[in-house]
C-alpha positions as CSV (number, residue, x, y, z in Angstrom):
1,X,14.3,10.3,31.9
2,X,12.2,7.4,30.7
3,X,10.6,8.0,27.3
4,X,6.9,7.9,27.0
5,X,5.8,5.0,24.7
6,X,3.5,7.3,22.9
7,X,6.5,9.4,21.8
8,X,7.7,6.5,19.6
9,X,4.6,6.9,17.5
10,X,5.2,10.6,16.8
11,X,6.7,11.2,13.3
12,X,7.9,14.3,11.7
13,X,6.1,16.0,8.8
14,X,8.7,14.5,6.4
15,X,8.1,10.9,7.6
16,X,4.3,11.1,7.3
17,X,3.7,10.7,3.5
18,X,0.1,11.9,3.9
19,X,1.3,15.4,4.7
20,X,1.7,17.3,1.4
21,X,0.8,20.9,2.4
22,X,3.6,23.5,2.9
23,X,4.6,24.4,6.4
24,X,3.6,28.0,5.7
25,X,1.2,28.7,2.9
26,X,2.0,31.4,0.3
27,X,-0.9,33.5,1.5
28,X,0.4,33.6,5.1
29,X,3.9,34.3,3.7
30,X,2.7,37.2,1.6
31,X,0.8,38.7,4.5
32,X,3.9,38.6,6.8
33,X,6.1,39.9,4.0
34,X,3.7,42.9,3.4
35,X,3.7,43.7,7.1
36,X,7.4,43.6,7.2
37,X,7.7,45.9,4.2
38,X,5.4,48.4,5.7
39,X,7.3,48.3,9.0
40,X,10.6,48.8,7.2
41,X,9.2,51.6,5.1
42,X,8.0,53.5,8.1
43,X,11.2,52.8,9.9
44,X,13.3,54.1,7.0
45,X,11.2,57.2,6.5
46,X,11.3,58.1,10.2
47,X,15.1,57.7,10.4
48,X,15.6,59.8,7.2
49,X,13.5,62.6,8.5
50,X,15.2,62.7,11.9
51,X,18.7,62.3,10.6
52,X,18.6,65.9,9.2
53,X,18.1,67.2,12.7
54,X,20.9,65.3,14.4
55,X,22.4,65.9,16.9
56,X,19.9,68.3,18.4
57,X,17.0,65.9,18.0
58,X,19.0,62.6,18.6
59,X,17.4,61.9,22.0
60,X,14.0,62.4,20.5
61,X,14.9,60.0,17.6
62,X,15.9,57.3,20.1
63,X,12.6,57.7,21.9
64,X,10.6,57.5,18.6
65,X,12.5,54.4,17.5
66,X,12.0,52.8,20.9
67,X,8.3,53.4,20.8
68,X,8.2,52.3,17.2
69,X,9.9,49.0,18.0
70,X,7.6,48.5,21.0
71,X,4.6,49.2,18.8
72,X,5.8,46.9,16.0
73,X,6.5,44.1,18.5
74,X,3.0,44.4,19.9
75,X,1.5,44.3,16.5
76,X,3.5,41.1,15.6
77,X,2.5,39.5,18.9
78,X,-1.1,40.3,18.2
79,X,-0.8,39.0,14.7
80,X,0.7,35.7,15.8
81,X,-1.8,35.4,18.6
82,X,-4.7,35.7,16.2
83,X,-3.0,33.2,13.8
84,X,-2.5,30.8,16.7
85,X,-6.1,31.1,17.9
86,X,-7.9,30.9,14.6
87,X,-5.5,28.9,12.4
88,X,-4.4,26.3,15.0
89,X,-6.6,26.9,18.1
90,X,-10.0,26.7,16.4
91,X,-9.5,23.3,14.7
92,X,-7.9,21.9,17.9
93,X,-10.9,23.0,19.9
94,X,-13.2,21.2,17.4
95,X,-11.1,18.1,17.8
96,X,-11.3,18.4,21.6
97,X,-15.0,18.9,21.5
98,X,-15.4,15.8,19.3
99,X,-13.1,13.8,21.6
100,X,-15.4,14.7,24.5
101,X,-18.4,13.3,22.6
102,X,-16.5,10.1,21.8
103,X,-15.5,9.8,25.5
104,X,-19.3,10.1,26.3
105,X,-20.1,7.2,24.0
106,X,-21.1,9.1,20.9
107,X,-19.1,7.2,18.3
108,X,-20.9,8.6,15.2
109,X,-19.3,12.0,15.5
110,X,-17.0,13.1,12.6
111,X,-14.9,16.2,11.9
112,X,-15.1,17.9,8.6
113,X,-11.7,18.9,6.9
114,X,-10.5,22.5,7.6
115,X,-8.6,23.1,4.4
116,X,-10.6,23.6,1.2
117,X,-7.7,22.9,-1.3
118,X,-7.6,19.2,-0.7
119,X,-4.1,19.2,0.7
120,X,-3.2,17.9,4.1
121,X,-1.1,19.4,6.9
122,X,-0.6,18.1,10.4
123,X,-4.0,19.2,11.6
124,X,-5.7,17.6,8.6
125,X,-3.9,14.3,9.2
126,X,-4.9,14.5,12.9
127,X,-8.6,15.0,11.8
128,X,-8.3,11.9,9.4
129,X,-6.8,9.8,12.2
130,X,-9.6,10.9,14.6
131,X,-12.3,10.1,12.1
132,X,-10.7,6.6,11.5
133,X,-10.6,6.0,15.3
134,X,-14.3,7.0,15.6
135,X,-15.3,4.7,12.8
136,X,-13.4,1.8,14.4
137,X,-15.0,2.4,17.8
138,X,-18.4,2.7,16.2
139,X,-17.8,-0.6,14.4
140,X,-16.7,-2.3,17.7
141,X,-19.6,-0.9,19.5
142,X,-22.0,-2.3,16.9
143,X,-20.3,-5.7,17.1
144,X,-20.5,-5.7,20.9
145,X,-24.2,-4.8,20.8
146,X,-24.9,-7.4,18.2
147,X,-22.9,-10.0,20.2
148,X,-24.9,-9.2,23.4
149,X,-28.2,-9.3,21.5
150,X,-27.4,-12.7,20.0
151,X,-26.1,-14.2,23.3
152,X,-29.2,-13.0,25.1
153,X,-31.5,-14.5,22.5
154,X,-29.6,-17.8,22.4
155,X,-29.7,-18.1,26.2
156,X,-33.3,-17.0,26.5
157,X,-34.6,-19.9,24.3
158,X,-33.2,-22.8,26.3
159,X,-34.1,-21.1,29.6
160,X,-37.7,-20.8,28.3
161,X,-37.8,-24.5,27.5
162,X,-36.3,-25.4,30.9
163,X,-38.9,-23.3,32.6
164,X,-41.8,-24.7,30.7
165,X,-40.9,-28.3,31.2
166,X,-40.0,-27.9,34.8
167,X,-43.4,-26.4,35.4
168,X,-45.1,-29.3,33.6
169,X,-43.2,-31.8,35.7
170,X,-44.9,-30.4,38.9
171,X,-48.2,-31.8,37.6
172,X,-49.1,-34.7,39.9
173,X,-51.1,-36.4,37.2
174,X,-48.1,-37.1,34.9
175,X,-47.3,-40.6,34.1
176,X,-43.8,-41.9,34.7
177,X,-43.1,-42.0,31.0
178,X,-44.1,-38.4,30.5
179,X,-42.1,-37.3,33.5
180,X,-39.0,-39.1,32.1
181,X,-39.5,-37.5,28.7
182,X,-39.8,-34.0,30.2
183,X,-36.7,-34.7,32.4
184,X,-34.7,-35.8,29.3
185,X,-35.8,-32.6,27.5
186,X,-34.6,-30.5,30.5
187,X,-31.3,-32.3,30.7
188,X,-30.7,-32.0,26.9
189,X,-31.5,-28.3,27.0
190,X,-29.2,-27.7,29.9
191,X,-26.4,-29.5,28.1
192,X,-27.0,-27.2,25.1
193,X,-27.0,-24.1,27.4
194,X,-23.8,-25.3,29.0
195,X,-22.2,-25.8,25.6
196,X,-23.3,-22.3,24.6
197,X,-21.8,-20.7,27.6
198,X,-18.5,-22.7,27.3
199,X,-18.2,-21.6,23.6
200,X,-18.9,-18.0,24.4
201,X,-16.3,-18.0,27.1
202,X,-13.8,-19.7,24.8
203,X,-14.4,-17.3,22.0
204,X,-14.3,-14.2,24.2
205,X,-11.0,-15.4,25.7
206,X,-9.5,-16.0,22.3
207,X,-10.6,-12.6,21.0
208,X,-8.8,-10.7,23.7
209,X,-5.8,-13.1,24.0
210,X,-2.6,-11.2,23.4
211,X,-0.1,-13.9,24.4
212,X,1.2,-16.3,21.8
213,X,-0.3,-19.8,21.6
214,X,1.4,-22.5,23.7
215,X,3.1,-24.5,20.9
216,X,4.6,-28.0,21.1
217,X,5.6,-30.6,18.6
218,X,3.1,-33.5,18.1
219,X,1.7,-35.9,15.5
220,X,-1.2,-34.2,13.7
221,X,-2.5,-37.4,12.1
222,X,-2.9,-39.1,15.5
223,X,-4.8,-36.1,16.9
224,X,-7.2,-36.0,14.0
225,X,-7.9,-39.8,14.4
226,X,-8.5,-39.5,18.1
227,X,-10.9,-36.6,17.5
228,X,-12.8,-38.6,14.9
229,X,-13.2,-41.6,17.3
230,X,-15.0,-39.3,19.7
231,X,-17.9,-39.1,17.2
232,X,-18.1,-42.8,16.5
233,X,-21.4,-43.3,18.2
234,X,-23.0,-40.5,16.1
235,X,-21.7,-41.6,12.7
236,X,-22.6,-45.3,13.4
237,X,-26.1,-44.3,14.4
238,X,-26.6,-42.5,11.1
239,X,-24.8,-45.2,9.1
240,X,-22.2,-42.8,7.8
241,X,-19.1,-44.2,6.1
242,X,-15.9,-42.5,7.4
243,X,-12.7,-42.7,5.5
244,X,-9.5,-41.5,7.1
245,X,-6.4,-40.8,4.9
246,X,-4.3,-38.6,7.1
247,X,-0.5,-38.6,7.2
248,X,1.5,-39.0,10.3
249,X,3.2,-35.6,10.1
250,X,4.8,-33.7,13.0
251,X,3.6,-30.1,13.5
252,X,4.5,-27.3,16.0
253,X,1.4,-25.6,17.1
254,X,-1.0,-25.3,20.0
255,X,-2.3,-28.9,20.6
256,X,-5.3,-28.0,22.8
257,X,-6.6,-25.2,20.4
258,X,-6.2,-27.4,17.3
259,X,-8.3,-30.1,19.1
260,X,-11.1,-27.6,19.3
261,X,-10.8,-27.0,15.5
262,X,-11.0,-30.7,14.6
263,X,-13.9,-31.4,17.0
264,X,-15.9,-28.5,15.6
265,X,-15.3,-29.4,12.0
266,X,-16.0,-33.1,12.5
267,X,-19.1,-32.4,14.5
268,X,-20.5,-30.2,11.7
269,X,-19.6,-32.9,9.1
270,X,-21.5,-35.6,11.1
271,X,-24.4,-33.2,12.0
272,X,-25.1,-32.1,8.4
273,X,-24.5,-35.5,6.6
274,X,-27.6,-37.5,6.2
275,X,-28.1,-41.2,6.9
276,X,-26.0,-43.4,4.7
277,X,-23.8,-40.6,3.7
278,X,-20.0,-40.4,3.8
279,X,-17.2,-38.3,5.3
280,X,-13.6,-38.3,4.1
281,X,-10.8,-36.8,6.1
282,X,-7.5,-36.4,4.1
283,X,-4.2,-34.6,4.7
284,X,-1.2,-33.9,2.5
285,X,2.1,-32.1,3.1
286,X,2.9,-29.4,0.6
287,X,6.3,-27.7,1.0
288,X,6.3,-26.3,4.5
289,X,2.6,-26.6,5.1
290,X,0.1,-29.4,5.8
291,X,-3.3,-29.3,4.2
292,X,-6.2,-31.1,5.9
293,X,-9.5,-31.6,4.0
294,X,-12.8,-32.7,5.7
295,X,-15.3,-33.6,2.9
296,X,-18.9,-34.6,3.6
297,X,-21.9,-35.5,1.4
298,X,-24.3,-33.4,3.5
299,X,-26.8,-30.7,2.6
300,X,-24.2,-28.2,1.5
301,X,-24.2,-24.4,2.1
302,X,-26.0,-21.9,-0.1
303,X,-23.8,-19.4,-2.0
304,X,-25.2,-16.4,-0.2
305,X,-24.3,-18.0,3.2
306,X,-20.6,-18.9,2.4
307,X,-19.3,-15.4,3.2
308,X,-21.0,-15.4,6.6
309,X,-20.5,-18.9,8.0
310,X,-17.6,-17.7,10.2
311,X,-19.7,-15.0,11.8
312,X,-20.7,-15.5,15.4
313,X,-24.2,-17.0,15.8
314,X,-24.8,-17.3,12.1
315,X,-26.5,-20.6,11.1
316,X,-26.9,-21.1,7.3
317,X,-29.1,-24.2,7.7
318,X,-31.9,-23.3,10.0
319,X,-33.3,-26.8,10.0
320,X,-30.4,-27.7,12.3
321,X,-30.6,-24.6,14.5
322,X,-31.6,-26.6,17.5
323,X,-28.4,-28.7,17.3
324,X,-25.9,-25.8,17.6
325,X,-25.5,-22.1,18.4
326,X,-23.5,-20.8,15.5
327,X,-20.2,-20.3,17.4
328,X,-18.3,-23.4,16.3
329,X,-16.9,-22.0,13.0
330,X,-16.3,-18.5,14.5
331,X,-14.2,-20.3,17.1
332,X,-12.4,-22.3,14.4
333,X,-11.6,-19.1,12.4
334,X,-10.2,-17.3,15.5
335,X,-8.0,-20.2,16.5
336,X,-6.5,-20.6,13.1
337,X,-5.8,-16.8,13.0
338,X,-3.9,-17.2,16.3
339,X,-1.8,-20.1,15.1
340,X,-1.0,-18.5,11.6
341,X,-3.3,-21.0,9.8
342,X,-6.1,-20.5,7.4
343,X,-9.4,-22.2,6.5
344,X,-11.2,-22.4,3.1
345,X,-14.6,-23.8,2.3
346,X,-16.2,-25.1,-0.9
347,X,-19.8,-26.1,-0.9
348,X,-22.8,-26.5,-3.2
349,X,-26.4,-27.1,-1.9
350,X,-27.2,-30.8,-2.1
351,X,-23.7,-31.8,-2.9
352,X,-21.9,-31.5,0.5
353,X,-19.1,-29.3,1.7
354,X,-15.3,-29.4,1.8
355,X,-13.5,-27.5,4.7
356,X,-9.7,-27.2,4.1
357,X,-7.4,-26.3,7.0
358,X,-3.9,-25.2,6.1
359,X,-1.2,-25.2,8.9
360,X,2.5,-24.3,8.8
361,X,4.6,-27.2,9.9
362,X,6.8,-24.9,12.1
363,X,9.4,-27.6,12.6
């Protein structure tokens, strides 16, 4: 018979270190012992009384003992039925009721502990695991609602712009120059909307991706230089000095995913660096890892924003909010988590930022 995969997760009370309560408490043991003592005392007294009348009363003795055994078995069955119903059945019913609420979407439900002595048996551990599951589901639900709210807001803004300018373009009295300006605005906004949708789809795909990244061996330095050349028009238009000091080192990782990482980080560096500023891209191999630094002389990131820059839709510098949608760094963080890399950031307002990506060579 094929074993259910869930059975592999079941552990005995001795394997689960959280269980520290005895299998049978001393109170239950004393109650059962008292009942047995009473039964044995009655049994002994009955036999002693009737033994003096044997053999005349022997058949009657058998009948009495039979009914006594029948009665005692019924009492024990009733006792264990009560214990099963109120000691085990009642908490299980509470858990079942709470599970039905969770299944209906009420993730805020919690189950209070049954025991009052602070110890844990199997039922208490089940309650703890249920509460943990409910908290995680509640957190996921909040993140989902927040994600939907942010996506809706980010999509609504460009759609409003497109609608407004498309309506203005229907005015027959517009000059050719005005019509071209409105058309450029519509085109620019649609590109931003397309970029938003593409990033949302990429991030959603990466968040639910279970398969391992498609790794291959390639030259990391060459990839970074090619990505930087893609922003040449932008940095030249702002008079930014770009310095490349990257080593030609071979790495084994997902080439297409890492291209997204470098494009997002370089795009941010160019976007937040003012005219006449500078950007330095530097890489060094340390033991079995390669460290890539992207340093800019831009506006920097406030201290209170550093802990949130990898959150979806968060934009620390609102003055550049129209140039992005706050998904780039969230995408970078998710990709690096998938390829066993990490990212660090150092920044001070007015002094620029340094993003450091650390990757295993994997060769």
